[in-house]
C-alpha positions in Angstrom: -10.5 -9.7 -41.2 -12.8 -12.3 -39.7 -12.7 -10.4 -36.4 -13.9 -7.2 -38.1 -16.8 -9.0 -39.8 -17.7 -10.7 -36.6 -17.8 -7.5 -34.6 -19.0 -5.2 -37.4 -21.9 -3.7 -35.5 -19.8 -3.0 -32.4 -17.1 -1.3 -34.6 -19.7 0.8 -36.4 -21.3 1.9 -33.1 -18.0 2.8 -31.5 -16.8 4.6 -34.7 -20.0 6.7 -34.6 -19.3 7.6 -30.9 -15.8 8.6 -32.0 -17.0 10.8 -34.9 -19.7 12.4 -32.7 -17.0 13.2 -30.1 -14.8 14.8 -32.8 -17.6 16.9 -34.2 -18.7 17.9 -30.7 -15.1 19.0 -29.9 -15.0 21.2 -32.9 -18.5 22.6 -32.1 -17.4 23.2 -28.5 -14.5 25.3 -29.9 -16.7 27.2 -32.3 -19.1 28.2 -29.5 -16.4 29.6 -27.2 -16.5 33.3 -26.7 -14.5 35.6 -29.0 -12.4 36.7 -25.9 -11.5 33.1 -25.3 -10.4 32.6 -28.9 -8.6 36.0 -28.9 -6.7 35.1 -25.8 -5.2 32.1 -27.6 -4.6 33.9 -30.9 -2.6 36.7 -29.2 -0.5 34.3 -27.3 0.8 32.1 -30.2 4.4 32.1 -28.9 3.4 31.1 -25.4 1.2 28.3 -26.7 4.1 27.1 -28.9 6.3 27.0 -25.9 3.7 25.2 -23.9 3.5 22.6 -26.7 7.3 22.2 -26.7 7.5 21.9 -22.9 4.6 19.5 -22.6 5.7 16.4 -20.9 3.8 13.6 -22.5 3.2 11.3 -19.6 0.0 9.3 -19.8 1.3 6.1 -18.2 -0.4 6.5 -14.8 -3.7 7.9 -16.1 -4.0 5.3 -18.9 -3.2 2.5 -16.5 -5.6 3.7 -13.9 -8.5 4.5 -16.3 -8.2 1.3 -18.4 -8.0 -0.8 -15.3 -11.1 0.8 -13.9 -12.8 0.3 -17.3 -11.8 -3.3 -17.3 -13.3 -3.8 -13.9 -16.5 -1.9 -14.9 -17.0 -4.1 -17.9 -17.5 -6.9 -15.5 -20.5 -5.1 -14.0 -22.3 -5.0 -17.3 -24.4 -1.9 -16.7 -21.3 0.2 -16.1 -20.0 -0.4 -19.7 -21.4 3.1 -20.4 -18.3 4.5 -18.7 -16.2 3.0 -21.4 -18.3 4.7 -24.1 -18.1 8.0 -22.2 -14.3 7.7 -22.0 -14.1 7.1 -25.8 -16.4 10.1 -26.4 -14.2 12.3 -24.1 -11.0 11.4 -25.9 -12.5 12.1 -29.3 -14.0 15.4 -28.0 -10.6 16.5 -26.8 -9.0 15.7 -30.2 -11.7 17.7 -32.0 -11.3 20.6 -29.6 -7.5 20.4 -30.1 -7.8 20.4 -33.8 -10.1 23.4 -33.8 -8.0 25.4 -31.3 -4.7 24.9 -33.1 -6.4 25.8 -36.4 -7.7 29.1 -35.2 -4.4 29.9 -33.6 -2.0 29.0 -36.4 -4.4 28.6 -39.4 -3.5 25.9 -42.0 -0.2 25.2 -40.3 -2.0 24.6 -37.0 -4.5 22.3 -38.7 -1.7 20.2 -40.3 0.2 20.1 -37.0 -2.8 19.1 -34.9 -3.7 16.3 -37.5 -0.1 15.0 -37.4 0.2 15.3 -33.7 -3.0 13.5 -33.1 -2.1 10.8 -35.7 1.2 10.2 -33.9 0.1 10.5 -30.3 -3.5 9.4 -30.4 -4.1 7.1 -33.3 -2.4 4.0 -31.8 -4.1 4.7 -28.4 -7.6 5.2 -29.9 -7.2 2.1 -32.1 -6.2 0.0 -29.1 -8.9 1.6 -27.1 -11.5 0.6 -29.7 -10.2 -3.0 -29.6 -10.2 -2.8 -25.8 -13.8 -1.6 -25.8 -14.9 -4.3 -28.2 -13.4 -6.9 -25.8 -15.1 -5.1 -22.9 -18.4 -5.3 -24.6 -18.0 -9.0 -25.3 -17.1 -9.5 -21.6 -20.2 -7.6 -20.5 -22.3 -9.6 -23.0 -21.0 -12.9 -21.8 -21.6 -12.1 -18.1 -25.1 -10.9 -19.0 -25.8 -14.1 -20.9 -24.3 -16.2 -18.1 -26.8 -14.7 -15.6 -29.7 -15.1 -18.1 -28.9 -18.6 -19.5 -26.4 -19.9 -16.9 -23.8 -20.8 -19.5 -21.1 -23.0 -18.0 -18.3 -22.2 -20.5 -18.0 -18.6 -19.3 -14.8 -19.1 -17.4 -12.7 -20.0 -20.4 -14.2 -17.3 -22.6 -13.8 -14.6 -19.9 -10.3 -15.7 -19.2 -9.3 -15.3 -22.8 -11.0 -11.9 -23.1 -9.5 -10.6 -19.9 -6.1 -11.8 -21.0 -6.4 -9.9 -24.3 -7.7 -6.8 -22.5 -4.8 -6.9 -20.0 -2.4 -7.3 -22.9 -3.9 -4.2 -24.6 -3.3 -2.3 -21.3 0.3 -3.4 -21.2 0.9 -2.5 -24.9 -0.6 1.0 -24.3 1.6 1.4 -21.2 4.7 0.5 -23.3 3.7 3.0 -26.0 3.2 5.6 -23.2 6.7 4.9 -21.9 8.2 5.4 -25.4 6.2 8.7 -25.8 7.4 9.8 -22.3 11.0 9.6 -23.4 10.7 10.4 -27.1 7.6 12.5 -27.2 9.4 15.8 -26.9 11.7 15.0 -29.9 8.7 13.9 -31.9 6.8 17.1 -31.0 9.8 19.3 -32.0 10.1 17.5 -35.3 6.4 17.9 -36.0 6.6 21.7 -35.2 9.6 22.1 -37.5 7.8 20.3 -40.3 4.7 22.5 -39.9 6.7 25.7 -39.4 5.0 26.7 -36.2 
């Protein structure tokens, strides 16, 4: 709880980015052409099969992107990439929620919410923690160059270690989803009646 209080402003800022991304994803869906929407609505069965046959394999992409973000946090000014990545993920979730809702109605809304809770909530939560650590790393590097603090090594080592641990946890979760994701998806589809 002390960690949350200490980083309250960062958490609020990143949460606002997350919410803006979700809203923009829904708005992006709303502003698609009617022919685009009709294409999805008329192919419900095909989309259901695509969802069932989707191999959830984010290991490589998460490892690569998070490693790049960790390195970019060291460059201070490139921390913006991390914020863009958070925005992109939340935009994709918002678009997914909208699209499945127009295709399947209330069942699609429930499915997309459950699907995103299962497959994205842990990742987004860890990503937020990762971004907080990244911002703290960027801040310490910036302060080091401005005030020449000598204690930066110990602080950076601790934050890099935590950030690398988050990457490892995300990869372990991705491995679990790689092998159990299809079973989870089938279960969610059967619960929602898609």
